[in-house]
Structures are given as structure tokens and as C-alpha cells.
KEKE-3310 file (N, C-alpha, C; in steps of 0.2 Angstrom, whole numbers, plus 5000, padded with zeros to 4 digits):
npx = (4374:4385:4392:4392:4400:4411:4426:4429:4441:4451:4461:4476:4475:4482:4495:4492:4492:4493:4477:4470:4457:4442:4446:4458:4458:4452:4440:4439:4434:4436:4438:4435:4449:4458:4465:4482:4493:4498:4492:4479:4462:4454:4440:4436:4431:4431:4438:4453:4456:4469:4478:4492:4492:4491:4504:4510:4505:4512:4528:4539:4554:4552:4548:4541:4538:4532:4515:4511:4506:4492:4491:4484:4478:4485:4481:4476:4466:4453:4448:4439:4444:4440:4443:4456:4473:4483:4491:4492:4481:4464:4448:4436:4442:4447:4457:4470:4478:4490:4484:4477:4466:4452:4438:4441:4456:4471:4483:4499:4501:4511:4509:4499:4490:4482:4467:4461:4446:4442:4449:4444:4431:4432:4435:4443:4456:4460:4463:4463:4469:4478:4488:4486:4484:4496:4505:4502:4505:4519:4525:4522:4525:4539:4546:4541:4540:4531:4529:4522:4512:4516:4514:4505:4503:4493:4491:4479:4470:4458:4458:4462:4474:4477:4467:4470:4483:4481:4473:4481:4491:4483:4481:4494:4494:4495:4493:4483:4481:4471:4471:4461:4449:4436:4422:4413:4422:4431:4423:4421:4433:4436:4424:4421:4432:4441:4451:4460:4459:4454:4458:4451:4458:4454:4445:4450:4456:4468:4481:4493:4491:4480:4485:4495:4486:4480:4490:4497:4509:4518:4524:4528:4528:4525:4515:4514:4504:4500:4508:4513:4505:4499:4508:4518:4513:4512:4526:4531:4529:4537:4545:4560:4570:4560:4550:4547:4536:4536:4524:4515:4510:4499:4493:4501:4501:4494:4499:4505:4517:4529:4525:4533:4540:4542:4559:4564:4576:4583:4575:4575:4588:4590:4582:4586:4580:4571:4567:4559:4556:4546:4541:4528:4534:4547:4547:4544:4548:4542:4529:4520:4521:4515:4502:4496:4496:4488:4476:4473:4470:4459:4450:4448:4442:4449:4453:4444:4435:4430:4421:4420:4410:4409:4398:4399:4409:4410:4411:4423:4434:4428:4427:4441:4445:4438:4445:4453:4445:4441:4430:4429:4428:4438:4442:4442:4433:4429:4415:4413:4406:4394)
npy = (6303:6291:6292:6278:6276:6284:6288:6292:6301:6305:6319:6326:6341:6352:6355:6353:6363:6359:6352:6343:6347:6347:6355:6352:6342:6336:6332:6323:6319:6307:6298:6281:6271:6263:6247:6240:6227:6215:6222:6225:6230:6237:6237:6246:6241:6241:6253:6258:6269:6276:6281:6283:6290:6303:6308:6307:6318:6328:6336:6333:6324:6307:6289:6286:6291:6308:6313:6319:6335:6339:6326:6310:6303:6289:6273:6258:6246:6235:6226:6221:6212:6218:6218:6210:6208:6202:6187:6182:6186:6184:6189:6194:6190:6194:6207:6215:6230:6244:6257:6270:6282:6279:6275:6266:6257:6255:6242:6234:6223:6222:6228:6223:6210:6194:6190:6179:6173:6162:6163:6173:6186:6197:6210:6209:6208:6221:6224:6214:6203:6209:6224:6231:6220:6213:6222:6223:6210:6208:6219:6216:6202:6201:6212:6216:6203:6195:6187:6173:6178:6191:6209:6218:6233:6243:6257:6267:6257:6253:6254:6248:6242:6241:6233:6221:6218:6217:6206:6196:6196:6191:6178:6174:6173:6184:6198:6210:6227:6240:6256:6269:6282:6283:6278:6268:6262:6257:6248:6239:6234:6226:6219:6212:6209:6204:6210:6213:6225:6242:6259:6275:6288:6301:6304:6300:6305:6306:6301:6294:6288:6280:6271:6265:6258:6249:6242:6233:6226:6232:6237:6227:6226:6238:6244:6256:6267:6280:6290:6306:6312:6301:6291:6295:6293:6279:6275:6278:6267:6256:6240:6231:6227:6229:6231:6243:6246:6256:6261:6270:6288:6295:6306:6316:6320:6330:6342:6358:6362:6351:6343:6346:6334:6322:6316:6301:6293:6291:6282:6271:6267:6264:6254:6244:6243:6241:6251:6253:6258:6255:6250:6241:6236:6233:6220:6212:6200:6191:6190:6180:6170:6177:6180:6168:6163:6173:6171:6158:6160:6168:6160:6151:6158:6165:6178:6192:6205:6222:6232:6248:6255:6266:6272:6275:6283:6296:6300:6297:6306:6312:6301:6298:6309:6307:6298:6306:6312:6302:6293:6280:6263:6249:6244:6257:6259:6262:6259:6256:6250:6237)
npz = (6346:6339:6322:6312:6301:6303:6312:6328:6338:6352:6356:6363:6369:6376:6388:6405:6420:6436:6441:6428:6415:6405:6395:6391:6382:6366:6354:6339:6322:6309:6293:6294:6295:6281:6279:6276:6269:6281:6291:6304:6307:6321:6331:6344:6360:6374:6384:6394:6408:6417:6431:6428:6416:6418:6422:6410:6403:6406:6402:6409:6413:6413:6415:6404:6388:6385:6381:6365:6361:6352:6347:6347:6362:6371:6376:6386:6377:6374:6360:6345:6331:6316:6302:6293:6287:6291:6295:6308:6315:6316:6309:6320:6332:6349:6355:6364:6368:6368:6363:6352:6359:6352:6341:6332:6327:6318:6317:6316:6322:6331:6343:6350:6358:6358:6366:6377:6379:6388:6399:6407:6408:6394:6398:6409:6404:6404:6417:6430:6423:6415:6413:6426:6435:6433:6437:6451:6454:6451:6458:6472:6473:6468:6473:6485:6492:6501:6517:6526:6539:6540:6540:6528:6520:6510:6500:6492:6490:6486:6472:6455:6455:6469:6475:6470:6474:6489:6489:6484:6494:6505:6500:6502:6516:6524:6536:6531:6527:6521:6514:6510:6503:6507:6516:6510:6502:6511:6517:6507:6505:6517:6519:6507:6500:6510:6517:6532:6539:6537:6533:6532:6526:6524:6534:6546:6562:6567:6557:6558:6571:6568:6558:6567:6576:6567:6563:6574:6575:6568:6551:6538:6524:6513:6500:6490:6482:6482:6490:6498:6513:6517:6515:6523:6536:6536:6534:6546:6554:6549:6550:6555:6541:6532:6517:6505:6492:6478:6468:6463:6464:6467:6474:6472:6458:6452:6458:6458:6463:6471:6487:6503:6512:6526:6528:6523:6523:6535:6542:6534:6534:6548:6550:6541:6529:6513:6499:6484:6468:6453:6437:6427:6415:6418:6422:6411:6405:6413:6411:6405:6415:6426:6421:6420:6433:6439:6432:6436:6450:6449:6442:6453:6462:6471:6469:6468:6459:6455:6443:6437:6426:6414:6402:6384:6372:6371:6384:6389:6393:6405:6413:6415:6422:6433:6440:6448:6456:6464:6460:6457:6462:6462:6445:6433:6418:6401:6392:6375:6365:6363)
capx = (4375:4391:4391:4395:4405:4416:4430:4430:4446:4452:4467:4478:4475:4487:4497:4489:4495:4488:4472:4467:4450:4439:4449:4465:4456:4449:4437:4439:4431:4439:4436:4438:4455:4459:4471:4486:4496:4501:4488:4472:4457:4451:4435:4436:4425:4432:4444:4455:4458:4473:4482:4499:4492:4492:4511:4512:4502:4518:4533:4544:4557:4549:4549:4537:4537:4525:4510:4512:4501:4489:4491:4479:4480:4486:4480:4474:4460:4451:4444:4438:4447:4435:4446:4463:4477:4489:4490:4492:4475:4458:4442:4432:4446:4447:4464:4471:4485:4491:4481:4474:4459:4448:4433:4444:4463:4475:4489:4503:4501:4517:4507:4493:4490:4476:4463:4458:4439:4441:4453:4439:4428:4437:4437:4449:4462:4462:4464:4466:4473:4482:4493:4485:4485:4503:4508:4501:4509:4526:4527:4521:4529:4546:4549:4538:4541:4528:4530:4517:4511:4518:4508:4506:4499:4492:4488:4475:4469:4452:4459:4463:4480:4477:4463:4473:4489:4478:4470:4487:4494:4479:4483:4501:4493:4498:4488:4482:4478:4470:4470:4457:4447:4429:4419:4411:4428:4434:4419:4422:4440:4435:4418:4420:4439:4444:4456:4459:4457:4454:4458:4449:4463:4451:4441:4454:4458:4476:4482:4498:4488:4476:4490:4497:4481:4478:4496:4500:4515:4522:4523:4533:4528:4521:4514:4513:4501:4498:4513:4510:4504:4497:4515:4522:4510:4514:4533:4533:4528:4540:4549:4567:4570:4554:4551:4542:4536:4534:4520:4512:4510:4493:4492:4506:4501:4491:4502:4510:4524:4529:4525:4539:4538:4548:4565:4564:4582:4585:4571:4577:4595:4590:4578:4589:4574:4572:4562:4561:4551:4546:4535:4527:4538:4553:4547:4540:4549:4538:4522:4516:4520:4510:4495:4494:4495:4482:4470:4471:4467:4453:4445:4447:4438:4453:4454:4438:4436:4424:4422:4416:4410:4406:4396:4399:4415:4410:4412:4430:4437:4425:4429:4448:4445:4435:4450:4456:4439:4439:4424:4429:4430:4440:4444:4438:4433:4424:4412:4412:4401:4394)
capy = (6296:6291:6290:6272:6277:6289:6286:6297:6300:6310:6322:6330:6348:6356:6353:6356:6365:6356:6347:6344:6347:6346:6360:6349:6337:6338:6326:6324:6314:6306:6292:6274:6270:6257:6243:6237:6221:6215:6226:6223:6235:6235:6241:6247:6238:6244:6258:6259:6275:6275:6287:6285:6294:6310:6309:6308:6324:6333:6335:6332:6318:6301:6282:6285:6297:6312:6313:6325:6340:6338:6319:6306:6299:6282:6269:6251:6245:6229:6227:6216:6213:6218:6217:6208:6206:6199:6180:6180:6188:6183:6193:6191:6189:6199:6209:6220:6234:6251:6260:6277:6283:6280:6270:6261:6258:6250:6239:6229:6217:6222:6232:6220:6203:6190:6189:6172:6173:6157:6165:6177:6191:6201:6216:6208:6210:6228:6225:6208:6199:6214:6229:6232:6214:6211:6227:6221:6203:6209:6223:6213:6196:6201:6217:6215:6197:6194:6180:6171:6181:6198:6214:6221:6239:6245:6263:6267:6250:6251:6254:6242:6238:6240:6228:6214:6218:6215:6199:6191:6196:6187:6172:6172:6172:6190:6203:6215:6234:6244:6263:6272:6288:6284:6273:6263:6259:6253:6242:6234:6230:6222:6214:6208:6206:6200:6213:6213:6231:6247:6265:6280:6293:6307:6305:6298:6311:6306:6296:6290:6284:6275:6266:6261:6253:6244:6238:6233:6223:6236:6236:6223:6227:6244:6244:6263:6269:6286:6295:6311:6311:6294:6287:6298:6289:6272:6274:6279:6261:6251:6236:6229:6224:6230:6232:6247:6246:6262:6259:6276:6294:6299:6312:6321:6320:6336:6347:6362:6361:6345:6344:6345:6329:6319:6313:6294:6289:6288:6276:6265:6265:6261:6247:6240:6242:6242:6255:6252:6260:6250:6250:6234:6233:6231:6213:6210:6193:6186:6192:6174:6167:6181:6180:6161:6163:6177:6167:6152:6163:6171:6154:6148:6163:6168:6185:6195:6212:6226:6236:6254:6256:6272:6270:6280:6285:6304:6301:6295:6311:6313:6295:6299:6314:6304:6295:6310:6314:6296:6291:6273:6257:6244:6246:6262:6257:6265:6254:6260:6247:6229)
capz = (6343:6334:6315:6312:6296:6305:6318:6333:6343:6357:6355:6369:6367:6379:6394:6411:6426:6441:6439:6421:6414:6398:6390:6389:6377:6360:6350:6332:6318:6302:6290:6296:6290:6277:6281:6271:6270:6287:6296:6306:6309:6327:6334:6352:6364:6381:6385:6401:6410:6422:6434:6426:6411:6421:6421:6403:6401:6408:6398:6413:6411:6416:6413:6398:6384:6386:6376:6361:6360:6345:6345:6351:6368:6370:6382:6385:6374:6372:6354:6341:6324:6311:6296:6294:6282:6295:6296:6315:6318:6311:6310:6325:6338:6353:6356:6369:6366:6370:6356:6352:6362:6346:6340:6327:6327:6314:6320:6312:6326:6336:6349:6352:6360:6358:6373:6378:6383:6392:6405:6410:6404:6390:6401:6413:6400:6406:6424:6433:6418:6411:6416:6433:6438:6433:6441:6458:6455:6451:6464:6478:6474:6466:6477:6492:6494:6508:6520:6530:6546:6540:6539:6522:6520:6503:6499:6485:6491:6482:6465:6451:6457:6476:6477:6468:6479:6495:6489:6484:6501:6509:6498:6505:6523:6528:6538:6526:6529:6516:6515:6505:6504:6508:6520:6506:6499:6516:6518:6501:6506:6522:6519:6501:6498:6515:6521:6539:6542:6532:6536:6528:6527:6524:6540:6552:6565:6567:6553:6561:6576:6564:6556:6572:6578:6562:6562:6580:6575:6563:6544:6535:6517:6511:6493:6489:6476:6484:6492:6502:6520:6519:6515:6529:6541:6535:6535:6553:6557:6546:6554:6553:6535:6528:6510:6502:6484:6475:6462:6461:6469:6464:6478:6470:6451:6450:6462:6454:6467:6476:6494:6507:6517:6530:6525:6526:6523:6541:6544:6530:6537:6555:6550:6536:6525:6506:6496:6477:6463:6447:6432:6425:6410:6421:6423:6405:6404:6418:6409:6405:6422:6430:6419:6421:6440:6441:6429:6441:6456:6447:6441:6459:6466:6476:6467:6465:6456:6453:6438:6437:6419:6411:6395:6379:6370:6372:6391:6391:6397:6412:6416:6416:6427:6439:6444:6453:6460:6468:6458:6456:6467:6457:6439:6429:6411:6397:6387:6369:6361:6365)
cpx = (4380:4388:4395:4400:4410:4420:4431:4437:4447:4459:4469:4479:4480:4489:4494:4494:4491:4483:4469:4460:4448:4443:4456:4464:4452:4446:4437:4436:4435:4436:4439:4443:4455:4465:4475:4489:4499:4497:4481:4468:4454:4446:4435:4430:4425:4438:4446:4457:4462:4477:4488:4498:4492:4499:4513:4509:4507:4524:4540:4547:4554:4551:4546:4538:4531:4521:4512:4506:4498:4488:4486:4482:4481:4485:4478:4467:4459:4446:4443:4441:4441:4437:4454:4466:4484:4487:4489:4485:4469:4452:4438:4435:4446:4455:4464:4478:4484:4490:4479:4467:4455:4443:4436:4452:4466:4481:4492:4504:4506:4515:4501:4494:4483:4473:4460:4452:4439:4445:4448:4436:4433:4439:4442:4455:4465:4463:4467:4470:4476:4487:4492:4487:4493:4507:4508:4505:4516:4529:4527:4526:4537:4549:4547:4540:4538:4529:4524:4517:4514:4512:4510:4501:4499:4488:4484:4473:4462:4452:4460:4469:4480:4473:4466:4479:4486:4476:4476:4490:4490:4480:4489:4500:4496:4492:4488:4478:4477:4469:4466:4453:4440:4427:4417:4416:4431:4430:4420:4428:4439:4430:4418:4427:4443:4450:4455:4457:4458:4454:4455:4453:4460:4447:4445:4457:4465:4478:4487:4495:4484:4480:4493:4492:4479:4484:4500:4507:4520:4520:4529:4534:4523:4520:4510:4510:4499:4503:4510:4510:4502:4504:4519:4520:4513:4522:4535:4532:4532:4545:4556:4566:4564:4555:4545:4542:4533:4531:4517:4512:4505:4491:4496:4505:4499:4493:4506:4517:4524:4529:4531:4537:4543:4553:4565:4570:4584:4582:4573:4584:4594:4586:4581:4584:4576:4566:4564:4555:4551:4540:4534:4531:4545:4553:4543:4542:4545:4531:4518:4515:4515:4503:4492:4492:4489:4476:4468:4468:4460:4448:4443:4443:4442:4454:4447:4440:4429:4426:4418:4416:4406:4404:4397:4406:4416:4411:4419:4434:4435:4427:4437:4448:4442:4440:4453:4451:4438:4433:4424:4431:4432:4442:4439:4439:4428:4421:4410:4406:4400:4398)
cpy = (6296:6289:6284:6272:6281:6286:6292:6296:6306:6312:6325:6337:6353:6353:6356:6358:6363:6351:6348:6344:6346:6349:6357:6343:6339:6332:6328:6318:6313:6300:6286:6272:6263:6253:6241:6230:6221:6218:6223:6230:6233:6239:6241:6245:6242:6248:6259:6266:6274:6281:6288:6290:6302:6312:6310:6314:6330:6331:6334:6325:6312:6295:6281:6292:6301:6312:6319:6329:6339:6331:6316:6303:6292:6278:6262:6251:6238:6230:6221:6217:6212:6217:6215:6206:6204:6192:6178:6182:6187:6188:6190:6190:6195:6200:6214:6224:6241:6255:6267:6277:6285:6274:6264:6263:6253:6248:6234:6223:6217:6225:6229:6213:6200:6190:6183:6173:6168:6158:6169:6182:6195:6207:6215:6208:6217:6229:6218:6204:6204:6218:6230:6226:6212:6216:6225:6214:6204:6213:6220:6206:6196:6206:6216:6209:6195:6187:6179:6175:6189:6203:6218:6227:6241:6252:6263:6260:6248:6252:6248:6238:6236:6234:6221:6213:6215:6208:6194:6191:6191:6180:6169:6173:6178:6193:6208:6221:6238:6252:6266:6278:6289:6278:6267:6259:6254:6247:6237:6230:6225:6216:6210:6205:6203:6203:6213:6219:6236:6254:6270:6286:6300:6309:6303:6305:6312:6300:6291:6285:6278:6269:6261:6256:6248:6239:6237:6230:6226:6234:6233:6225:6233:6244:6251:6265:6277:6292:6300:6309:6304:6290:6289:6294:6282:6271:6275:6272:6255:6247:6235:6225:6224:6231:6237:6247:6252:6261:6266:6282:6298:6305:6318:6323:6327:6343:6351:6362:6355:6347:6343:6340:6327:6316:6306:6290:6287:6282:6270:6263:6261:6255:6243:6238:6244:6247:6255:6254:6255:6252:6243:6232:6231:6223:6209:6202:6188:6187:6185:6170:6171:6180:6173:6160:6167:6174:6162:6155:6165:6165:6151:6152:6166:6176:6187:6202:6215:6231:6242:6256:6262:6271:6276:6283:6293:6305:6299:6300:6312:6307:6295:6304:6312:6300:6299:6313:6308:6293:6283:6268:6252:6248:6251:6260:6261:6260:6258:6257:6240:6225)
cpz = (6338:6327:6314:6306:6297:6311:6322:6337:6347:6357:6362:6366:6369:6386:6400:6416:6432:6438:6432:6421:6407:6393:6387:6384:6371:6356:6343:6328:6311:6299:6294:6292:6287:6280:6275:6273:6277:6293:6298:6308:6316:6329:6341:6355:6371:6381:6392:6402:6416:6425:6431:6420:6412:6420:6414:6399:6402:6403:6402:6411:6416:6413:6406:6394:6385:6380:6372:6360:6353:6343:6349:6357:6367:6377:6381:6382:6373:6366:6351:6334:6319:6304:6297:6288:6285:6297:6303:6318:6313:6313:6315:6332:6342:6355:6361:6367:6369:6363:6357:6355:6355:6345:6336:6327:6322:6317:6315:6316:6331:6342:6352:6354:6360:6365:6372:6382:6389:6399:6410:6406:6400:6394:6406:6410:6401:6413:6427:6429:6413:6415:6424:6437:6438:6437:6449:6459:6456:6457:6470:6478:6473:6471:6484:6496:6501:6510:6525:6537:6546:6539:6533:6522:6513:6503:6492:6485:6487:6475:6462:6453:6465:6478:6475:6473:6486:6495:6488:6491:6506:6507:6501:6513:6527:6531:6533:6528:6523:6518:6509:6507:6505:6512:6516:6503:6504:6517:6513:6502:6511:6522:6513:6499:6504:6518:6528:6542:6536:6535:6530:6530:6527:6531:6546:6555:6566:6563:6555:6567:6573:6561:6561:6575:6574:6561:6569:6580:6570:6556:6541:6527:6516:6503:6492:6482:6476:6485:6497:6509:6522:6519:6521:6535:6541:6537:6542:6557:6554:6551:6551:6546:6531:6521:6508:6495:6482:6468:6459:6466:6467:6468:6475:6462:6449:6454:6457:6456:6471:6483:6497:6512:6521:6526:6528:6526:6530:6544:6540:6532:6544:6555:6545:6531:6517:6504:6488:6473:6457:6443:6429:6420:6412:6421:6417:6404:6408:6416:6409:6411:6426:6428:6420:6429:6442:6438:6433:6447:6454:6446:6448:6464:6471:6475:6465:6462:6455:6448:6438:6430:6417:6404:6390:6378:6372:6380:6394:6395:6404:6416:6419:6422:6433:6443:6450:6458:6465:6466:6459:6462:6462:6451:6435:6422:6408:6392:6381:6365:6363:6360)
residu = (MET:ALA:ASN:SER:SER:ARG:ASN:ARG:LYS:ILE:LEU:PHE:ALA:LYS:ARG:PRO:GLN:GLY:MET:PRO:ASP:GLU:SER:HIS:PHE:LYS:MET:MET:GLU:GLU:GLU:ILE:PRO:GLU:ILE:HIS:GLU:GLY:GLU:VAL:LEU:ILE:ARG:SER:LEU:TYR:LEU:SER:VAL:ASP:PRO:TYR:MET:ARG:GLY:ARG:MET:SER:ASP:ALA:LYS:SER:TYR:ALA:GLU:PRO:TYR:GLU:VAL:GLY:LYS:PRO:PHE:ILE:GLY:GLY:ILE:VAL:GLY:LYS:VAL:THR:LYS:SER:LYS:ASN:PRO:ARG:PHE:GLN:GLU:GLY:GLN:PHE:VAL:GLU:GLY:ARG:LEU:GLU:TRP:ALA:GLU:TYR:ASN:VAL:SER:ASP:GLY:SER:ASP:ILE:ARG:LYS:VAL:ASN:PRO:GLU:TRP:GLY:PRO:ILE:THR:THR:ALA:LEU:HIS:VAL:LEU:GLY:MET:PRO:GLY:LEU:THR:ALA:TYR:PHE:GLY:LEU:MET:LEU:ILE:GLY:GLN:PRO:LYS:GLU:GLY:GLU:THR:VAL:VAL:VAL:SER:GLY:ALA:SER:GLY:ALA:VAL:GLY:THR:ILE:VAL:GLY:GLN:ILE:ALA:LYS:ILE:LYS:CYS:CYS:ARG:VAL:VAL:GLY:ILE:ALA:GLY:ALA:ASP:ASP:LYS:CYS:ARG:TYR:LEU:THR:GLU:GLU:LEU:GLY:PHE:ASP:ALA:ALA:ILE:ASN:TYR:LYS:SER:ALA:GLU:ASN:LEU:ARG:LYS:ALA:VAL:LYS:GLU:ALA:CYS:PRO:ALA:GLY:VAL:ASP:VAL:TYR:PHE:ASP:ASN:VAL:GLY:GLY:LYS:VAL:SER:ASP:ALA:VAL:MET:SER:ARG:ILE:ASN:PHE:GLN:SER:ARG:THR:VAL:ILE:CYS:GLY:GLN:ILE:SER:GLN:TYR:ASN:LEU:GLU:LYS:PRO:GLU:LEU:GLY:PRO:ARG:VAL:ALA:GLY:GLN:LEU:LEU:THR:THR:SER:SER:LEU:MET:LYS:GLY:PHE:ILE:VAL:SER:ASP:TYR:ALA:GLU:HIS:ASN:LYS:GLU:GLY:LEU:ILE:GLN:LEU:SER:GLU:TRP:LEU:LYS:GLU:GLY:ARG:ILE:LYS:TYR:ARG:GLU:ASN:ILE:VAL:GLU:GLY:PHE:GLU:ASN:THR:VAL:ASP:ALA:PHE:LEU:GLY:LEU:PHE:ARG:GLY:ASP:ASN:ILE:GLY:LYS:GLN:LEU:VAL:LYS:ILE:VAL:ASP)
# end
């Protein structure tokens, strides 16, 4: 049981080689911090764990600064303002931001935004109406540019981003094929989210054949969250002027040496196709537009979601490691307190 007068936080203990485990994290306790003029104290309610965090555990050059050993992890948190000396935020307001993995955070307001409970449950600020939702929206709409009747393939389709990508593609009247790693995940995609087909890449005897059967007209848009052999199979079916959106490569994150795979430059050349990587902050100027559209689809019931909620701050690390075990369908969250 947590001591209500203390603040627990999770530190990055050491850099992993391959798959991280509990030894790469450290729990510490300290006094709940006091705030100064212009600051707010935030009580964490829900904490997000995301695959991109694995990349920040490495000191290799990337789009984000690596986590510092001995310092707290940083991630998406929805919390409640419990004290305020900042006129922009009042006590009792819900906020979201990239904050420390801690039960309490102090902010000057520059790294948080207000959460509007009228748009949806506050947890959605960490997925459909937050970073994953905007990632799906920007990647598919601005890079993938799906057209009616086209075939859109999504890898990592049962995760927080993939589920939204597929549903937006259905809104745009596309044929949507999801690729996931379990039969229950595939059923969720087709039976609950309306995907036209789903492939279990772990049980498919011949993945290229499975992709061909699910995509008889070829692939026009590929939204890639996974990389590796899954992407090799999809890339073999791309159409003329197809668009491949590189969002994540979760199959590669814990490898000590990168896999040697097919070289796709020739396919891109002969099909006059586009392949583009991106991160959500590339399109930050469109955040308001994206959130308004996503909230409208959510209210209309055109976008559904599922949350996999792990209870207890002390279980945060296991929830994060569960991403790489494939524990979650939909968004993986940690509930800190009601």
C-alpha cells in the first residue's frame, strides 16, 4: 500500500541489451514536492506505457533524446491538479502531459494540456484523443492518403495506434486488413472493429500467401507498426503508386543485432511508390484539427476502443514489459488511483 504522504517514482536503472526486464528499473520514494509561483501539483490518475519508450532506453541516435540513467522515466500521464499557483490551471482540473513516471508531478504548465471530459472519458486523452490517435490520424490521412476502394494493410493492428488506423480507413471506405499475433486479436479486429480481414502472423504457415489471399487486389496503403518479416510479406504485394507509412518497428526494438531483410528499393522504384517515416510531433500544427475530428468520430460511434488497464503504480514496469509479450489488445494503461 502506498504512503499517501510520499511520492513514488520509477527511475531508469541501466541500459538493456536485448529485451529489458525488472532490473532495468528502480523504484524510489521522496516527499511530495512543494510548488512555487507559476506551478501546479498534479496527482497521477492514469499512466501510459508505449512501445516507443523502448527506443529511448538506448543511447543510439534517434528522434528523441534517450532516457538518462538514474533519472525518472517520462511518459504520457493523465492527472488531476491538486494545488495550483498558475492562473491557467485550477485545482480539480484534469490534465495530460509527458511527465515523470511518478504519483505526483510538478509542472509550470508548459508541458501539460487541459483534458475536456465532455470529449470522452479522461483515459482517452492517452489514446484515441491523444498521442496514439493523432499518430494514426496524421500517418494515415497525411501520408497514406487513402482513397475509396483501396486496400489498406495495418501491422500491429490490435494495438492503440493500429486499431484507430484501421477504423479511419473503414470510414474512408477502404478494404482494411489487419495483422496481429493472436487469434483473439484477429477476431476483435474483424468482429468488433469491422476490419475486412485479419491475419495471425504467428500461426500463418506462409505469411506471403496469407497476405496475397487477404489482399487480392494488392496493397495500396501499408501502415507499418512492426517491421521485420511481417513487412517483408506485405511489401511483396504493393501496388503502383502505393504509400507505406513507417510508424514503428516493434519487432526490431529488442534485437541486439538488426535482422537482414529484403531490400525494398527496387519494389519502390518499379511501382513508383512512396515510403515515409514520421513521428507525431512532425504534424503538431494540426493537433487541434486532428483532435476535433477524432472526437467527432468517437461521439458518433464510428471509432471504438478497448483499454487494457493494469491496476497499481507498483505494476507499471510489468505493464510496460507486457507490450513486448503481446499482453494487450488496444491501449495499455496503468491505473494509479481513482
